[in-house]
N, C-alpha and C positions, 0 to 999 in steps of 0.2 A: 897665625902667631902661636908659638909654642909656649905653654904656660909651665915652663920648667926652669928652675934655678939650679944653683950649685948643690943644694942639699934637699930640696923638696920639689914636688911638682903638684900642680892643681889639676884636678880632673872632674868631669861630670859625675854625679852620683849614679851608682849602679844598684841593681836589685840586691847584690851581695852585701851592700852597706846597711841592710836592715838592722842587724844586731848592733852595729856600732851606733847608728842613729837612735835606736831604741834606748841604749844605755845613756847616751849623751842627752837626749831630750827629756829623759826621766831622772836626771841628776838634780836633786833639789838645790845643790850649791850653785848651779848655773841658772836656775830659774830667776833669781834676782836680777841677773844681768840681761836675760832674754825676755823678761816680762811674762814668763809662763806662770800660770796659776794652777794647772792641773796636769796630771800625767797623760801621756799619749799612748794609745794602744798600738800594737803591732799592725792591726788592720788599718788604722788611719795612716800610719807611716808607710805601709805598703802601697796604699792608694796614692799618697804623696809621691812616692818614688816612681809610680807609673806615669805621673804627669810632670815630673821634675825636669824633663827635657824641653819643656815649652820655651819658646823664644822669649828673651828678656823684654821685648817690646809688647808681648802679650801678657806675660806673667808679672812684669814690673819688678822682677827680682831674678837673681842668678845665684844659686848656691853651689859651691864647689867643695870637693873633698881635698884636704891638705894631706899629701902622702909623702913619706920619706922615700929616698931612692930605693929602699928595699921593698917598696909598694905598701908598707904598713900605713894605714890611715891613722892620723894623729889629731885631726881637727877638721873644722869647717870654716869657710869664709864666704860671706854673703855680700852681694851688692843688692840693696833693697831700696824701695821708694824711688825706683828709676823714673826720672822725669825727662823725657826726650825733648820737651819744649824748652826747658831751662837748662838742659844738658848737665844734670847733676844726679848723684845717687848717694845713698848712705852706705856705710861699710860696717860690717860686724864680723868679728872673728872669735873663735874659741879653740884653744889647744886643750885637748881633753884630759890629759893626765900630767901630773906634776913632773914626772920623769922626762917629758918632752918639752917642758917650759924652760926658759932661760938658755936656749941653745941657738937662738937666732931664727928659728923656723917661722915664728909669727911675723917678724919684720920682713923676712924674705917673701912670705905669702902676701903681705900687704903691698910690698913693692911690685910683685908680679900682677896682682889684680888691679892695681892702679895703672900700671903700664897698659894692660888690656883695656881698662876703662877709657884711658886717654887716647890710645892709638886706634883701637878697634871701634869702640862705641862713640868716640868723638866727644867725650865728656869735657865740660869746662871745669868742673870741680867734683870732688868726692869729700864727703863729710862723715864725721863719727861723733858719737856721744859716749863719754867715758865717765864713770863714777869718780868724783873728785878724790875719793879715798883709794882708788885703784892705781897706785903709783907705778906698778909694773906695766900696765896697759898704756898709761900716759907716756911712759918712757919709750915704749915700742913704737907708738904712733909718731912721736916726735922724731925718733931716729929714722923713721920711714919718710920724713919730710912734711908731716902735718904740722900746722901751727895752731896754737890755742887762740880762738877768736872770741870766746865768751864763756860765761858761766850761767847755767840755769839754776837758780837758787831753789832749794827744797824741791827738786824736780821729781825725784823717785822715792816712793815710800818703801822702806825696808823693814825688816823685823826689829831693827834698832831705832827706827824713826826715819825722818826724811833726810835725804842725801842730795848734795849738789851734784850737778852733772856738768862736766867740762865739754864744751863744743869745740871740735877741731876741724880744720879744713885743709885740703891740699888742692891746689889749682893746677890746671894743665901747665906743663913746663914752659909753654910759649906765652903764658900770661905773667906779667910782672906783678 
């Protein structure tokens, strides 16, 4: 299955992605979303890239680079907490810079990775947790076919206090 859409393609991480990954993982504005508390060194990220090719059944996650058709990397999308028994996985996405947001890249990446999860991995469902105050992300997930199924109250501690998290799910197209 080709992980390519009209405007973007998803690909495995490469050693050449070190600088992009270093900048993204060390951006404090993203830490609140990713749950990161400390910076990552290039050494640690280089070691991660060396094993990033591991099979999703072994690693329980799959991280892919989101690239525009000109091959420029603009973000990352992850399937995480892969559970082959219950046929589900979580989904996380980040588009790295403001100039690449609100152009449909995120929705296209979510649709591509969901198609992969359902068709190739045989998942029953894919879920995501989005901060209740993150209207843009909520809109993108809903446009990509996710539905809100709950709210986790005071779920995430932020610099401004506790924040609710909206729980979203997308089920295999053959499930009603």
